[in-house]
Steps between C-alpha positions, in 0.01 A plus 500: 500500500125445502440818298752391237337157472153648455622754242648215296176297531685217671253444784457131593217301343391164636602224261247272669188528710704438816750778420224752431324404822832545682530854359144579610575372850807725515286798396243419771775470762654833395157668512444370853846624599428846356180527702665398830852649485641623165838367392763751381712369212638837390835446678581197283734610219573345163852363551517286187762732342711493819491119503607484136791737570611287795485179294698661216783584741450873538576647841182624668497837673383540861171653377429198276585255777274692739217481243529120516489516879192723507316273262583184698389667821175622340419151371566356844264759649232398251529140619483608865189714443323219318573252777402751770168571326432127474583441867271777627196294408495124465264521202736738320763232453285333237408838352860614452644158413513570120741789570693316771562208266680729255770583757478180702814327369700813413846580637484857627885519517498658843872419542589697187278789609659504846852477354436804278360690798806405706744627238325809356308788652219523241386841620840665447613249233840449664687183590522458877827440690370167626476362149850347544784505754749634245270787410457586866882499559569706187243765593629517860860542382393758243316694769807511724723605209261781404491626858881517510517668160232753597680581826831557315347724234314711755828560685688600181212723382497680836876565478465641147216727613700630796796573269276701266520242223115480458200714593338209686596132550409296191496116474378348174546209262678517169573203270343269760754611764450718806697831500508857636469838331788754511579832328753486219717753684526273807587171335817502692306411814468143356853439367446123445137525397360372170293739288188311384312787333489879455197729506387663177647835607832341599488669840433179698682171492354171628789313655537164672730523805779249523352339811167442322641304206501166680151557641364582153666192352341289773159656428527410131595139580224457759239660268591259220483208745157612620368522142638156423339352812162663421520363147568155642194525726278617211635216287414250773141632530463509122610137482248406768221670306609333174508165678141549623376632166272200427339508846452876487336482157271218615406708804430805284282293265288392798474859623399604149212250515392653833522849349284392205251336739465829689467686170215267401343552843528878463340477157215291644448753777510791254227361274303322777561159343395155618688171486394275210430130548679285244296188429691174516513292185436128470677263268171405335375836373579871518279703734431820307245639747542873568304699757625858531260761635540874452852499351636824354754533221832530694661753266191721480461478878865595546467811283181593688670465838798705389270774371312506830826510694637784288175695529492464879866598529459808279184609678702615801878486451562643847364191671733229619549176314306314768199728460516472122515123518204491738305730271586281203382186676183677608418609145574166339163353584329772299744495208545128472126437483477710181798375299577242384170310494533165683398186313415143597674207330324167544596192299373149572730204555435318172515813281793514258407789267324827587370721217444865599277709276369853532533855372817685419646697793298272728794358690549159333874539451550668839317214672712244320819687595381514860473120506848464351654746746322328790650167395849649470470684832392186685796311349735773625356499853310828463162575656207582271290820512179304549243416769455205732714198408580484125561149372676412175721219365877509462598532132845395379483746206290807423497536120338812357422646160368848573528807278595564138825330391526636147855591392614661175861395571402133530240527224217402738144621465258514794369152423837340429652650815202368692534150355877482548458571869230228529735253327758562773234453766383166357858372505553586870158426647456227764217362710589741783528816286282808481443634146365851439409603144348838415267527199564147377457455125478872431671686216369279219178391330236443773396155378858377479583673829215320678603166352866548596411622851269202555771258394759666726267490802412135442874426480569686825204332671690170525848640565471794740421562864285803417463723194325838509430677172312815399307531176221678315401180318163387639549152349777424751247537782310203359786260576368472856183332371704215352771455763471562878871580518421833332361795700373843396541837665391849399583855597191688621372797302241748628245589234379786720829686516643342180818431695668180612488413871829303475345207685536141380186285474614138517289253306353774278559616146522867411424710198761724348263802523709663232216725378413613854864580577541688171186697580623592848834617360321742266498316168286643219135410572414428136781248470386332823140478378608351166715245680205401720288436192771281352522304827125443496527357148785270592339386830126420534328779693292271719799294606703814577217656702434176689866458584525859624186462715627172642834655585338802665267271697790292623694811600196637687459169680868503584474848651197393708683196632803710588276750683332218692839353585619835638179535705542148636863569587403819684226317695740220579753751633236657727392157628861408571548826692193419709621145553841621618335754730279231659794261519707762686216558747463124554869462568475780755229321704739296712701805595188696584359211706821476702500876548136502617560206732799674656299820534209320668738315731655832597157647571398202715828525690443871558150431629633228734767734633244775548260262684785378718592858592137574586470188720833579668370851575181357657700254712740777607208724601343210688820433695542871586140527625527171689765639734273772638165317470306367796361150528157611377645664186709201386208314340391815323851561361522139382169528315600830338837359384340182363240707319771727347709201385190331354419819309853513361485135390156548349618808307789308336309176438409438131137484401353150528332533163830595332666164563388203302593151606686263278191280486283786370772611253550155362127445454447846347409498128505845335236599245539697176523877572546453875762704684756306703826563690812369316788416735772514233389857414548620856145401598361751247144487367464344154209390281441140391474487121516119463367243748732223626569216260631147537846630589363698801620832355301823479546785251467834678538859380677767706478837326597435136705193586364144489669230709427128539542392865443185705160464666660477847672833431171696522257561782151652509408846621410498876127465576484844662622663178339271250163664551646843437685391187250452223541178311595609146420164342136577408601849388784352290270247339244774433765714330602206287133436404451870422807502282388182322149634446633827364777352292275440202412865471841642563731243345602733222566782749709276730699361209595848390669561835717185470576248775472624859848411618645727767864593451728771633449694174118532526482563877490828697604457864353770731576328829673720759388826333281775643160561344611812308813332363311184403231707322765692305683182392173332393392804292836500318482124432143518365588789272809328354383137496465319168150471355313168513721373780468391863642684804544323836476764779655361821367700798544236772274428798600757767238742631317513168540874442721458191269228368190724529682782319611261223144372449368858487755600232436185290123552528514853358802490263404531128770251383381215727254273323440291810678369803493190719551529874723268701397136527613201704730421209660843507482681833609862521482556122239657268503427124420791266419463128629798300300623198 
């Protein structure tokens, strides 16, 4: 049904903004359904002809009735699958609601479907005995009668065989009556028999014995009764179907809408489309704003996709369909990027007329057709082959005059055919219409054509939602200077390659470049040179040269801005990656703190258990020795046991300098560059990079991660270790002063390397490697690293063997301009500057 509707171009179009939005919602719901669990609609048959036959009074056959049953059951299964998919996830109910609403109030006629299944076996296409009591009685009686008849004929045939009347017993049917075969010479064996037929040779007669006459008569009567009863049952089912004809057709219409929604979803998936946003209209003015980025001509894209699909299928015909489809999808990214060229369509809200100028074969007409097709597709609920979120208004009519409408039969020239079509457009146009006119005012005298085109555009300006026209008349581009409701656009032309780029430059005016195009095609050079001289006479040379230079300057500036925008976008992407990496590490702090706390608690518990075992051993030894000791030895044993227990306690007692009282912690004020213990980091060492402020928070750096913590969440290094740990604050300040003093001389060199921002892309992690493996990895990275860039070599703290090897390689490598060793701001990492 859906295929027939599409072939006849009868797909639904939204007659209002709400209807078009409803179609788009249905497409989105079908696309979501396809991605989760595809819906099979292939079992639903077109039963419109069967319904018409039933209504007209024709008796339906069992196969036709079973077709109705299969379709009703398939539709019911569609409803069940939709509801099941919506119930699996609470959020899916809203997602699938556009499809559920189509079948929400439908009568699935389950009683009719069950009644057909009760009466007919749709696999064998026979009417079942249970269809009616009379049919069951008739078939039972017929069965008994046939058994009696068969028994009688077998007995007679055996007697004939024994008497030599036939070579072997023969029971057959002639003239719808059961009989036996007998030789012509032995007819006398059946004196009262009735001859029903004779063989072609005349040697064998087929005779009905006298005793079988009544049984055969009964068989004929019962067979006729069975046929009459089956006809009555089929008539009853046909009447039921005819009675439900309106409900069945309504149900099939709803299923057809679902089928079309899935077809639109499949089309969107095939061309990688996105859902358009239809701007709502106010009663005051029409919002003509259009913002479509990277849209491709749907018909050109379709032919490109089909060519790619055919090429991938023919490349290896022995592969399965699944492999071919995967190969097609994999090759689309390469093929789609080449053809067709995507364009941007951007129209401001107050614009009513857009004038597109530019060279022939530059894509003016194709761009205009793309806009018209995009408007029609959005009205029909179709996704657009564009990027991001295309936004465009809903147009009640799309009126177009594109192509040559000359006709010898109607006595129309190119100009008259063009004008007659515009007359029809002006009669139908409304304030919510889109008008597309190709080469407006062409086909006549240029001065009159410009005047007529200007008048038409000024007429449309006050009576149309949006009008887009193409022209080679430069005077039409000047209308923007007098009225802000006019806008200009131009197709880009490359003077280097003498070919159009097929891009649209909004807000610009373009030259026709007719002479350049003619030259690139291979036109006679002398004719081109003569034409250039004539152009210079008609147009002042200085003005032409100035305009060309200005245009080239603007295009060069545009290319620079686009390059800077791409660089900024790339840098922003790297910064966002770094931000997400740091954010993930910050989120993991709580889990790591809990893990470290549990680990430390386990270690303390193990030490307590071990100390308890040791003390219990000492006490047990003391008690054993006490039994055999004399009075003089008791004091000595007591002193030895006390000394052993004291040694055990002393061995498991924490260092006095390691613990810091709450009073000392609360009064402790960290200094810039000082190393402190951070409790929330598992009591790890971190460096203070910002002294406490008014909010009593301190910014510390642990590795490459910076964290702001409360002041009471840090504690100083114990006094016994503080002397051994060199205070990096003076060294840090000295490094900062050295960098500041040397910045004047090396500012240009530093700028060439870009900002020093460490990311996962410019880092080489050597932690956990042996010296030979780390050296090999570093040599490969230095050889392949991009010139004028920065490499962060992470060697870690450890024993320092890997670090010494890294510094030795960086010191002697020819590609390393300089390197900076680890600092309090970046422990365990050396920064190398690549030449």
